[in-house]
N, C-alpha and C positions, 0 to 999 in steps of 0.2 A: 787693434788687430783688424785687418780687412781680408776678405776672401779673395784669394788670388786666382781661383778657378772660375768664380762666378756661377757655380752650379746652382740651379734653381732648387728650392725646397719643393718636394713633390707630394701633393695630396693625392693619395691613392685609395680608390674604392676596393675594399677587400671582398665584396660580394656578401651574400646573405648568410653564409655559414659553410657550405660545401667548399672545401679548399680548392677544388678544381674549377670553381666559378669565378676566380680572380682572372682578370684579363692577362694575356701574354705580356703586354707592356707592364702592367702592374707587377707581375711576378718577376720580370727582369729587374725593374727598379728596386724591388724589395731585396733581391739577391745581391744587387750591387751596393746597397746602402751601407754606410758606416754608422749611421745613427737612425734608429727607428723609434718613433713615438706612436703607440697603438692604443686604440680604445679597448682596453682589456675586458670590460664587462660584456662586450658584444662580438668582438673579432675572435674568430677561431684561432686559438694559440698554435695549432698545428701549422698554420701558415708561416710561423717563425722558425720552424725546424730547418736546420741547415743554413740559416742566414749567417753571413760572415760579420755582421755589424758588431762593433766593439761595444756599443751602447744600445740597449733596448729598454725603453721606458714604458711602463703601463700608465696611461693617463687617467685611469678611473679615479685615482686619488689626488689628481693634480688640478689646480685651477688654471685659468687662462694665462696669467702672468708666468706661472711656473713652466707651462708648456712652451710658451714663446721664449723663455730664457734658455731652456734646453736646446731648442732648435736654433736660436740665434748664435749661441756659443759654438755649437757644432759647425754651423755654416761659416762662422768666422775662422775656424780652424781649417777651412777648405774641404770639409767632409761632405759626402752625399747624404742628404737628410730625407727621410720618408716619414710623412705623417699618415698613418694607416687608419682609415675610417671604415666603419661597417657599411655594407650595402653600397649604395652610390652616394658619394659625399655631397651631392647637390640637393639631396632630399633629407631634411631634418638633420643635416650634417654639422651644423654650427661651425662652418668654415669661413663665413664671411668676416666675422670678427677677427679671425686669425689672419686672413689675408689683409685686412685693414691695418693690423699692427705691422705686418711685414712691409706694406707700402710705406708706412711711416719710417721704417728702418732702411728703406731702399733695398730690400732683399727680393730678388726675383723668385717666382714660384710658378708651378704649373699644376693642373688638375687632371688626373687620369680617372675617367668614369669607371663605375663598377656596376654589377648586377644588383639592382635594388631588391629589397625584401618583398616589395609589391610584386615584382616579376617572379621571385622565388615562390611566393604564395600561390600565384596564378598557376605556375607550373605544377606545384604540388596538387592543386585542385584539378589539373588538366582542363583548365578553363581558358577561354578567349575573352578578354575584357571588353572587346567591342564586337557586337554581332549585328548584322543587317536587320533593320526594323525593330531592334530590341534596345541596343545602346550603342551610341557612336561617340560617347564622351566618357572619359575616366576622371573622376575627382579624387585627388590625393589630399588628405587632410588629417586632422586629429580633433578629438574632443577637447573643449576648453577645460583647463584645470587651473593649477596655480599660475601658469602662464596664459594670459588672455589671448583671444584671437581677434583679428580686426573686425570692425563693424561689417555686418552682412555675411560673415563667414562662419557663423555658428552652424552646427549640424542641421538644425531645423530649417535654416535658410537654404542650405545646399540641398537638402532632401527634396525640395520642391521640383528639382530637375528630374527626379525619378530615374537616374542613370546609375552606372557602376560607380561605387565608392570604395576606395581602399583607405582604411582608417588606421593610422599609426598611433602608437603611444597611448592607447586608450582602453585596453582590455581590462585594466583595473577599475574602470568606471563603466562596466558593461551595462548596468541597469540604466545609467544616465544616457549612454549612447542610444540604447533602444528607445527610451522615452523621447529623446530629441528626434530620432528618425521617424517615429510614428507621428509625433506632433507635426513634423514637417510635411507629412503626406504619404510616406510609404505605407502600403497595406501591411497588416500584421502577418500576412501570408508570404511576404517577401523573403526569398531565400537569402540566407546569411551563413557565412562560414568563418570560423576562427582557426587560423593556422599558427600554432605555437612553434617557434624555432624552425621556420621554413628552411628546408634543405639540409638541416643538421641530422645526424644519425637518430636522434631522439625526437624528431619532428612529430607533432601531434595535430590531427585535424578533427575539428568538431563541426558538423553540419547541422543546420536547423533552420528555423524561420525567426522572424522578429518576435513571434509569440513564445518561442521556446528557448532561444539561444542563451539568455542570461542564466537560467537554471542549469543548462548543460555545461556552460563554462564554469560556473561556481562549483558544480559537482566535481569537475576535474581540477579545481583549485588553480586555474590559470590566472596569473596576476600580472605578467609582464612578458616582454619579448614575443608578442603575438600580433598578427595582422588580422584586422576585422574586414571581411570582404562582403560587400552588400550589393544586391542587385539581381535582376532576372537572369543575367548571364551565368549565375551560379546554380540555377535550377536544373531540373532534369527533363523539362518539357521538350518535345520535339521541335526542331528548327521550323520557324514559319517562313523563312526566306534564306537563300544562299547568296554568297558574294557573287557579283557579276564578273569578278576577275577571271574565273575559270569556266564561266558559263559558255557552253558551245554555241549559243545563239547571240553572243555579245562580241562585237568587234572592238578592238582597242589598238593602241599604237604598235604592239608587237605581235598581234594575231588577228586573223580574219575569222569571222563567224563561220561555223560549218553548217549551221541551220539558219532558217529564216529568222531575222530579228523581229 
């Protein structure tokens, strides 16, 4: 059987938890879908309310072959298929191996971005991840565990940059994370926050420093679904510099300076 409509399979970012943080396009594709395969351990199930799909599969108990079999068969029937991932599927989304299998089957697909949990955590903290003269780079990474990281990408290697870090999938190893960051060069006074279930109704925020965060996290029994946010941008110190974008003494392509530069 071949697909007569040639509909692409759609990888859709569901956002970090708040059901209003899915994109308009993602919401439309979800509403139009005949078959939905969603990451049940992380995607807010309320997103599925009202969907007309005849088939809705929770992938948390499925392996890659089973996921591809469901999507392939639905696509062959000419159905609209949505693979619903948490946050933004391009970040720790495990979508590349799915797309590789679809390429082998000559099945078209598209990716609809979503709001990453890193952005959700930053919003919860009311933080700007880049600040003038403090941090102009954001590192998105994870602590090495059962799955290794490439050479040169251990936390201690990345820590030497002393910039903003958003650490996924690692809160269950918080002591190791702290040790790696300090070994890499962050002072023990460096601000760090842990945001559990960012943007969900039961969101929890723990603020501390590298010296205190492990005991605070353990006291709250936070073991998963949390973002570790590291860097001076998460501190409470007054700004040492402001962006030139709205500086009255700074001219740029869309505005002339009102004061002498």
